[in-house]
C-alpha positions as CSV (number, residue, x, y, z in Angstrom):
1,M,-8.1,-9.7,-9.8
2,H,-9.5,-6.3,-10.7
3,M,-12.4,-4.1,-9.4
4,D,-13.8,-1.7,-12.0
5,T,-14.5,1.9,-11.0
6,R,-18.3,1.7,-10.9
7,T,-18.2,-1.4,-8.6
8,A,-15.6,0.2,-6.3
9,A,-17.7,3.4,-6.0
10,A,-20.9,1.3,-5.3
11,L,-19.1,-0.7,-2.6
12,D,-17.8,2.5,-1.0
13,E,-21.4,3.7,-0.6
14,A,-22.4,0.3,0.8
15,K,-19.4,0.4,3.1
16,A,-20.4,3.8,4.4
17,R,-23.9,2.5,5.2
18,L,-22.5,-0.5,7.0
19,A,-20.1,1.8,9.0
20,D,-23.0,4.1,10.0
21,G,-25.1,1.2,11.2
22,Y,-22.6,-1.1,12.9
23,L,-19.3,0.6,13.8
24,A,-20.7,1.5,17.2
25,D,-20.8,-2.2,18.0
26,P,-17.7,-3.0,20.1
27,N,-17.2,-6.2,18.2
28,V,-16.9,-4.4,14.8
29,V,-13.5,-2.9,14.5
30,G,-13.5,-1.7,10.9
31,V,-15.1,-1.9,7.4
32,A,-13.4,-2.3,4.1
33,K,-14.2,-3.4,0.5
34,G,-12.4,-6.1,-1.4
35,F,-13.1,-9.6,-2.6
36,R,-14.8,-12.4,-0.7
37,T,-12.5,-15.1,0.9
38,R,-13.9,-18.6,0.5
39,G,-12.0,-21.8,1.5
40,G,-8.9,-19.8,2.4
41,E,-8.7,-18.2,-1.1
42,L,-9.7,-14.9,-2.5
43,T,-12.5,-15.2,-5.0
44,G,-13.4,-12.7,-7.7
45,E,-16.6,-11.6,-5.9
46,P,-16.5,-7.9,-4.9
47,V,-17.9,-7.4,-1.4
48,V,-18.1,-5.1,1.6
49,I,-15.9,-6.5,4.4
50,A,-16.9,-6.2,8.1
51,L,-13.9,-6.7,10.3
52,V,-14.8,-8.1,13.7
53,R,-12.9,-9.0,16.9
54,K,-14.7,-12.3,17.2
55,K,-16.8,-14.1,14.6
56,R,-19.6,-16.3,15.8
57,R,-22.3,-18.3,14.2
58,A,-25.5,-16.3,13.5
59,A,-27.4,-18.5,16.0
60,L,-25.2,-17.2,18.8
61,V,-25.5,-13.5,17.9
62,S,-28.5,-11.4,19.1
63,R,-30.6,-10.2,16.3
64,S,-29.9,-6.5,17.0
65,R,-26.1,-7.2,16.5
66,L,-26.4,-9.6,13.6
67,L,-24.5,-8.2,10.6
68,P,-26.5,-8.1,7.4
69,S,-25.5,-10.5,4.6
70,T,-26.0,-7.8,2.0
71,V,-25.9,-4.0,2.0
72,G,-27.3,-2.0,-0.9
73,G,-27.4,-5.2,-3.0
74,H,-23.8,-6.0,-2.3
75,G,-22.6,-9.0,-0.3
76,V,-21.0,-8.6,3.1
77,D,-18.1,-10.8,4.1
78,V,-17.6,-11.0,7.9
79,V,-13.9,-11.5,8.7
80,E,-12.5,-12.2,12.1
81,T,-9.3,-10.1,12.7
82,G,-9.0,-10.0,16.5
83,E,-8.1,-6.7,18.1
84,F,-6.2,-4.3,15.9
85,R,-3.2,-2.7,17.6
86,F,-0.6,-0.2,16.6
87,S,2.0,-2.6,15.3
88,G,5.0,-1.1,17.0
89,A,5.9,-2.5,20.4
90,T,7.3,-1.7,23.9
91,A,8.7,-3.9,26.6
92,R,5.2,-4.9,27.5
93,A,4.5,-6.2,24.0
94,A,7.7,-7.3,22.4
95,A,7.7,-9.8,19.5
96,P,10.4,-12.2,18.1
97,A,12.3,-10.7,15.3
98,P,14.1,-12.0,12.2
99,I,15.7,-8.6,11.5
100,A,17.1,-7.3,14.8
101,E,20.7,-6.8,13.9
102,R,22.7,-3.6,13.8
103,L,22.7,-2.3,10.3
104,R,25.2,0.4,9.1
105,P,24.1,2.2,7.1
106,P,20.6,1.8,8.5
107,L,18.5,-0.2,6.0
108,Q,14.8,-0.4,5.1
109,G,13.1,-3.2,7.0
110,G,15.5,-3.1,10.0
111,S,14.6,-2.7,13.7
112,V,14.3,0.9,14.9
113,G,12.9,2.7,17.9
114,S,13.1,5.6,20.4
115,L,15.8,5.4,23.0
116,A,13.9,7.3,25.6
117,D,10.6,5.7,25.1
118,G,11.8,2.1,24.4
119,T,9.6,1.8,21.4
120,L,10.2,-0.8,18.7
121,G,9.2,-0.9,15.0
122,T,10.5,-0.9,11.5
123,L,12.6,1.5,9.5
124,G,10.4,2.3,6.6
125,C,13.0,3.9,4.3
126,L,15.1,7.0,3.9
127,V,13.5,10.2,2.6
128,R,14.5,13.8,1.9
129,D,13.0,16.7,3.9
130,R,11.7,19.2,1.4
131,T,12.1,22.0,3.9
132,D,15.9,21.8,4.3
133,G,17.1,18.9,2.1
134,S,18.2,16.8,5.0
135,I,18.0,12.9,4.8
136,C,15.6,11.4,7.3
137,V,14.3,8.0,8.5
138,L,10.7,7.4,7.8
139,S,8.6,5.2,10.2
140,A,5.4,5.3,12.2
141,N,4.7,8.1,14.6
142,H,4.2,5.8,17.5
143,V,7.6,4.1,16.8
144,L,9.7,7.3,16.5
145,A,7.6,9.4,18.9
146,N,5.5,7.1,21.1
147,F,2.5,9.4,20.4
148,A,0.2,7.4,22.6
149,A,1.8,9.0,25.7
150,L,0.5,12.5,24.9
151,E,-2.5,14.1,23.2
152,K,-0.4,16.6,21.3
153,Y,1.6,16.9,18.1
154,S,3.9,14.2,19.3
155,A,5.2,12.8,22.6
156,A,8.9,13.1,21.7
157,A,10.7,16.4,21.7
158,P,12.6,17.3,18.5
159,G,16.1,15.9,18.8
160,A,15.2,12.8,20.8
161,A,17.5,9.9,20.0
162,I,16.4,7.2,17.5
163,V,18.4,4.0,17.7
164,Q,19.0,1.1,15.4
165,P,18.4,-1.6,16.4
166,A,15.6,-0.7,18.8
167,P,16.3,-0.8,22.5
168,L,14.5,-4.1,22.9
169,D,16.7,-5.6,20.1
170,G,20.0,-4.6,21.8
171,G,20.2,-0.9,20.9
172,A,19.5,0.5,24.3
173,D,22.4,2.9,24.5
174,A,23.3,6.2,22.9
175,G,26.0,4.6,20.8
176,N,23.3,3.1,18.6
177,T,21.8,6.5,17.7
178,V,21.3,6.9,14.0
179,A,18.9,9.8,13.9
180,R,17.1,12.5,15.9
181,F,13.3,12.8,16.0
182,K,12.2,15.7,13.8
183,R,8.4,15.8,13.3
184,A,5.3,13.7,13.0
185,I,1.9,13.8,11.5
186,P,-0.4,14.8,14.3
187,L,-3.0,12.3,15.5
188,V,-6.2,13.4,17.2
189,R,-8.9,11.5,18.9
190,G,-12.5,12.2,17.8
191,V,-11.7,13.1,14.2
192,P,-10.7,11.0,11.2
193,N,-6.9,10.5,10.8
194,S,-5.4,9.2,7.5
195,A,-1.8,8.3,8.5
196,D,0.5,7.4,11.4
197,A,4.0,8.5,10.4
198,A,7.0,10.5,11.5
199,I,10.6,11.3,10.4
200,A,13.9,11.5,12.2
201,Q,16.9,13.3,10.8
202,L,20.0,11.2,10.2
203,E,23.0,11.9,12.4
204,P,26.2,13.3,10.8
205,G,28.4,10.5,9.6
206,I,25.6,7.9,9.3
207,G,25.7,6.4,5.8
208,V,22.9,6.5,3.3
209,S,21.6,3.5,1.4
210,S,18.4,2.5,-0.4
211,T,19.1,-1.2,0.0
212,V,16.6,-3.3,1.8
213,A,17.7,-5.3,4.8
214,R,19.2,-8.7,3.8
215,N,18.3,-7.9,0.2
216,L,14.9,-9.5,0.9
217,M,13.2,-7.2,-1.5
218,A,14.2,-4.9,-4.4
219,P,14.8,-1.2,-3.4
220,I,12.1,1.3,-4.0
221,S,12.2,2.5,-7.7
222,P,9.9,3.6,-10.5
223,T,9.5,0.0,-11.5
224,H,9.1,-1.1,-7.8
225,P,7.0,1.7,-6.4
226,A,6.0,2.3,-2.8
227,V,2.2,2.3,-2.2
228,G,1.8,2.5,1.6
229,L,3.2,2.6,5.2
230,A,2.1,-0.3,7.5
231,F,1.1,0.7,11.0
232,L,-1.8,-1.4,12.3
233,A,-1.9,-5.1,12.7
234,S,-4.2,-7.7,14.2
235,A,-3.2,-11.0,15.8
236,H,-4.0,-12.7,12.6
237,G,-1.8,-10.4,10.5
238,G,-4.6,-8.3,9.1
239,T,-2.9,-5.0,8.2
240,F,-3.9,-1.4,7.7
241,M,-1.6,0.9,5.8
242,A,-1.5,4.7,5.2
243,K,-1.2,5.7,1.5
244,I,2.4,6.6,0.8
245,D,1.5,9.8,-1.1
246,T,-0.6,10.9,1.9
247,V,2.4,10.2,4.2
248,L,4.9,12.1,2.1
249,A,2.6,15.1,1.5
250,Q,1.7,15.5,5.2
251,L,5.3,15.2,6.3
252,D,6.6,17.4,3.5
253,V,9.2,14.8,2.4
254,E,10.1,12.9,-0.8
255,L,11.6,9.6,-1.6
256,L,15.2,9.6,-2.6
257,T,14.3,8.1,-6.0
258,P,11.9,10.4,-7.9
259,G,8.8,9.0,-9.4
260,S,8.7,5.9,-7.2
261,T,5.2,6.0,-5.7
262,A,2.0,4.5,-7.0
263,A,-1.6,4.4,-5.9
264,A,-2.7,1.1,-4.3
265,V,-5.1,-0.9,-6.4
266,E,-7.6,-3.5,-5.1
267,G,-6.6,-7.0,-6.1
268,R,-3.0,-6.0,-6.7
269,R,-0.1,-7.8,-5.1
270,I,2.0,-6.1,-2.5
271,E,5.2,-6.9,-0.5
272,K,7.1,-5.5,2.4
273,V,10.1,-6.2,4.7
274,G,9.5,-5.7,8.4
275,R,11.4,-6.1,11.7
276,S,9.2,-8.9,13.0
277,S,7.8,-10.9,10.1
278,G,10.6,-10.3,7.6
279,Y,9.5,-10.5,4.0
280,T,5.8,-11.0,3.3
281,S,3.5,-10.6,0.3
282,S,-0.3,-10.3,0.2
283,V,-3.1,-8.8,-1.9
284,V,-4.7,-5.3,-1.5
285,L,-8.3,-5.8,-0.5
286,D,-9.3,-2.2,0.0
287,T,-8.0,1.3,-0.6
288,T,-10.6,3.3,1.4
289,A,-10.8,1.3,4.6
290,T,-11.9,2.6,8.0
291,V,-10.8,1.3,11.4
292,F,-11.0,2.3,15.1
293,V,-8.1,1.6,17.4
294,D,-7.2,2.8,20.9
295,G,-9.8,5.6,20.5
296,Y,-8.4,6.8,17.2
297,Q,-10.4,6.7,14.0
298,F,-8.5,6.1,10.7
299,T,-10.0,6.4,7.2
300,D,-8.9,6.1,3.6
301,L,-6.5,3.3,4.4
302,I,-5.2,0.3,2.5
303,Y,-6.1,-3.1,3.9
304,A,-4.6,-6.6,3.4
305,Q,-4.8,-9.9,5.2
306,R,-2.0,-11.8,7.0
307,F,0.7,-9.2,6.0
308,S,2.3,-7.8,9.2
309,L,2.8,-8.4,12.9
310,V,3.7,-6.4,16.1
311,G,7.1,-4.8,15.5
312,D,6.5,-4.3,11.7
313,S,5.0,-0.8,12.2
314,G,6.6,1.7,9.9
315,A,7.4,-0.7,7.1
316,V,7.1,0.7,3.6
317,V,4.9,-1.4,1.3
318,C,5.6,-1.8,-2.4
319,E,3.9,-3.3,-5.4
320,G,5.1,-6.8,-6.1
321,G,5.5,-10.3,-4.7
322,N,3.4,-13.4,-5.3
323,G,0.5,-12.3,-3.1
324,R,0.7,-15.3,-0.8
325,T,3.8,-15.2,1.3
326,Y,1.9,-14.6,4.5
327,T,2.8,-13.9,8.1
328,P,3.4,-17.0,10.2
329,M,0.4,-18.6,11.9
330,P,0.1,-17.9,15.6
331,A,1.6,-20.7,17.8
332,I,-0.7,-23.4,19.1
333,A,-0.8,-23.1,22.9
334,C,1.2,-25.9,24.4
335,R,-1.2,-26.2,27.3
336,M,-3.3,-28.5,25.2
337,L,-0.3,-30.8,24.7
338,G,0.4,-30.5,28.4
339,A,-3.1,-31.5,29.3
340,A,-3.1,-34.5,26.8
341,G,0.3,-35.6,28.0
342,A,-0.8,-35.5,31.7
343,L,-3.9,-37.6,30.8
344,Y,-2.0,-40.3,28.9
345,D,1.3,-40.1,30.8
346,L,3.2,-39.0,27.6
347,P,5.9,-36.3,27.2
348,L,3.8,-34.4,24.7
349,A,4.7,-30.9,26.1
350,N,8.2,-31.5,24.9
351,D,6.9,-32.0,21.3
352,N,5.5,-28.5,20.9
353,G,8.1,-27.5,18.4
354,Y,7.2,-30.5,16.2
355,V,3.5,-29.6,16.5
356,D,4.3,-26.1,15.3
357,Q,6.3,-27.5,12.4
358,A,3.5,-29.8,11.5
359,R,1.1,-26.8,11.5
360,D,3.3,-24.6,9.3
361,E,4.9,-27.2,7.0
362,F,2.1,-29.7,6.6
363,F,-1.4,-28.6,7.7
364,G,-0.7,-25.0,6.7
365,Q,-0.3,-26.1,3.1
366,S,-3.8,-27.3,2.5
367,L,-7.5,-26.2,2.7
368,V,-8.5,-29.0,5.1
369,G,-5.3,-28.6,7.1
370,N,-5.8,-24.9,7.7
371,L,-9.4,-25.5,8.7
372,V,-8.2,-28.1,11.3
373,V,-5.6,-25.6,12.7
374,R,-8.3,-22.9,13.0
375,L,-10.6,-25.2,14.8
376,V,-7.9,-25.9,17.4
377,Y,-7.4,-22.2,18.0
378,Q,-11.1,-21.4,18.3
379,N,-12.1,-24.3,20.5
380,L,-8.9,-24.7,22.5
381,D,-10.5,-23.9,25.9
382,V,-13.2,-26.6,25.4
383,A,-10.6,-29.2,24.5
384,V,-8.3,-28.4,27.4
385,N,-11.2,-28.5,29.9
386,R,-12.2,-31.9,28.6
387,L,-8.7,-33.3,28.8
388,T,-8.3,-31.9,32.3
389,V,-11.3,-33.6,33.8
390,A,-11.3,-36.8,31.8
391,T,-10.0,-40.2,33.1
392,V,-8.4,-43.1,31.1
393,S,-7.7,-46.7,32.1
394,P,-4.2,-48.1,32.4
395,E,-4.9,-50.1,29.2
396,E,-5.8,-46.9,27.3
397,K,-2.6,-45.3,28.6
398,A,-0.6,-48.3,27.4
399,E,-2.2,-48.2,24.0
400,A,-1.5,-44.5,23.7
401,R,2.2,-45.1,24.6
402,R,2.4,-47.8,21.9
403,Y,1.1,-45.5,19.2
404,Y,3.4,-42.6,20.4
405,D,6.5,-44.8,20.3
406,K,5.5,-46.3,16.9
407,Y,4.9,-43.0,15.1
408,R,6.8,-40.2,16.8
409,G,10.1,-40.8,14.9
410,L,8.3,-41.5,11.6
411,V,6.4,-38.2,11.8
412,I,9.4,-36.2,12.8
413,G,11.3,-37.6,9.9
414,L,8.6,-36.8,7.4
415,L,8.3,-33.3,8.7
416,G,12.0,-32.8,8.1
417,D,11.7,-33.8,4.5
418,P,9.0,-32.0,2.5
419,G,10.1,-34.0,-0.6
420,S,9.6,-37.3,1.1
421,T,8.3,-40.1,-1.1
422,V,7.4,-42.4,1.9
423,Q,3.9,-43.7,1.4
424,L,1.0,-43.9,3.8
425,T,0.3,-47.6,4.3
426,Q,-2.9,-49.4,5.0
427,E,-1.6,-50.2,8.4
428,N,-1.2,-46.5,9.1
429,V,-4.8,-45.9,8.0
430,D,-6.1,-48.7,10.2
431,D,-4.2,-47.3,13.2
432,I,-5.8,-43.9,12.7
433,R,-9.2,-45.7,12.5
434,A,-8.5,-47.4,15.8
435,V,-7.5,-44.1,17.5
436,F,-10.7,-42.4,16.3
437,A,-12.8,-45.3,17.4
438,G,-11.1,-45.4,20.9
439,L,-11.7,-41.7,21.8
440,S,-14.1,-41.7,24.8
441,P,-17.3,-39.6,25.1
442,E,-15.5,-37.5,27.8
443,L,-13.2,-36.2,25.0
444,V,-15.4,-36.3,21.9
445,T,-19.2,-36.0,21.6
446,V,-21.3,-38.2,19.4
447,A,-21.7,-35.3,16.9
448,E,-18.0,-34.6,16.9
449,K,-17.1,-38.2,16.3
450,Q,-19.5,-38.3,13.4
451,A,-17.7,-35.4,11.9
452,M,-14.4,-37.1,12.5
453,W,-15.6,-40.1,10.5
454,V,-16.4,-37.8,7.6
455,I,-12.8,-36.5,7.7
456,F,-11.6,-40.1,7.9
457,D,-13.8,-41.3,5.0
458,D,-13.0,-38.3,2.8
459,V,-9.4,-37.6,3.6
460,I,-7.7,-40.5,5.4
461,A,-9.3,-43.8,4.1
462,P,-8.6,-43.1,0.4
463,S,-5.0,-42.0,1.1
464,A,-3.4,-45.5,1.5
465,G,-0.5,-45.5,-0.8
466,F,-0.3,-41.7,-1.0
467,T,3.0,-39.8,-0.6
468,R,3.1,-36.5,1.4
469,T,2.5,-34.5,-1.8
470,Q,-0.4,-36.6,-2.9
471,L,-2.0,-36.3,0.5
472,L,-1.7,-32.5,0.4
473,D,-3.3,-32.5,-3.1
474,S,-6.2,-34.5,-1.7
475,M,-6.5,-32.1,1.3
476,N,-6.6,-29.2,-1.2
477,D,-9.5,-30.7,-3.1
478,L,-12.3,-28.1,-2.8
479,A,-15.0,-30.7,-2.9
480,V,-13.4,-32.6,0.0
481,Y,-13.0,-29.4,2.0
482,Q,-16.6,-28.4,1.5
483,R,-17.8,-31.8,2.8
484,V,-15.6,-31.5,5.9
485,V,-16.9,-28.0,6.6
486,A,-20.5,-29.2,6.1
487,A,-20.0,-32.0,8.6
488,L,-18.3,-29.7,11.2
489,R,-21.2,-27.2,11.0
490,Q,-23.5,-29.9,12.2
491,I,-21.8,-30.0,15.6
492,P,-23.7,-28.0,18.2
493,G,-21.6,-25.3,19.8
494,L,-18.5,-25.8,17.6
495,E,-17.0,-22.6,16.2
496,V,-16.3,-23.1,12.6
497,D,-14.7,-20.1,10.9
498,E,-12.9,-21.0,7.7
499,T,-12.4,-17.4,6.8
500,F,-8.8,-17.4,8.0
501,G,-8.1,-20.9,6.6
502,F,-5.3,-19.6,4.4
503,S,-3.8,-22.0,1.9
504,S,-0.1,-21.6,1.1
505,R,-0.4,-23.0,-2.4
């Protein structure tokens, strides 16, 4: 996927116009350029991207705040990202970590943080300070210096201990010190900033290695160049990165391997290893993006979707990867299972792990499945409220128990074997039909049930005899997906946003 120079320049102009007109809206968190996302996949259509905290149907948005569909003759793709946050963490915002172990020598992608401030983030890589030749750790300013605590050059004094792993990952004592804070790129409110980065000088006796943690990615090299430094992430994994050459120039440092940086290019694949999400790969959507976060304005950034999480801040981003090894989906709140279990007297809350597995290993592998997952997230409060106030008869509870006992073991077995050749039988299809038909008006409106029958007719009814693989192929049929979306959009008040319906194909 490539964007020619003329198109990129025209989109930059349109993006600036969109920013001037709408960045004051508190729901608009940033603007970028890239390619339109449709059906969970990137298309080849160059567009201006409006990043919003919450995406709603046009009918629910006041005319004064309604984003335009075009700017300067170019399409506008509105993408819900949630709130962007600096993607480091403190004790108040910790995140699970796949790479939290002690690494000696400290390696790219590992956990790192300030001992005094208790910050948590990712060791980007090792660099050489051009001012004195010393070897330093590169990461985000707010990871090594907790800049948010002070409106000055940095919050940390030179010499403050940097530990690996971070304090929250078990490194909360001086014995884990690997470096001392040295300097940071200053961040100032009220003016555009272009990077969030800092360095800390390695302690004597700490080894030096260019290897990536767990060998999850090739080291930085001329054939595997660094393009950026990740430091902002949304709840959905949307990621802003500072350009690596900007970071190196402003810090006056260089990579240990000469000639190993490159300019990010829209449509090109990128990869990184971070403390929280491990290895991920996505696609560059923009190289001149703008975003506001915690009162700071950042411009001239790289932007990609579903690429990093809280705790990944400071990760160095390189060219490469398949462009579709995304961050995990957020967990489905178990309160819905708890509410349904209470209504039907079933131990559904205990099955939350299997529901997460179904989301990631089955539904997350198809267009229709991702759409269903997204619907649950967006309309969760409505569903839980209905389950909480609804009543069911003893006969309905008995029927629910019968289906639960009949299918729980089968579903768990199928989830544990992605290569299963077990076929969906006509009896299975008939049981699903009976469940759909038996849902009461307290739980499902007439319009919602009509949409469910579209899903049944297009996805489930034809699948008798299908294996897991064949069913996923059917759910990845774009025509089927579009019919399901069209049916869902007929439901009054239902939020349908397929923008983040990522397919893992």
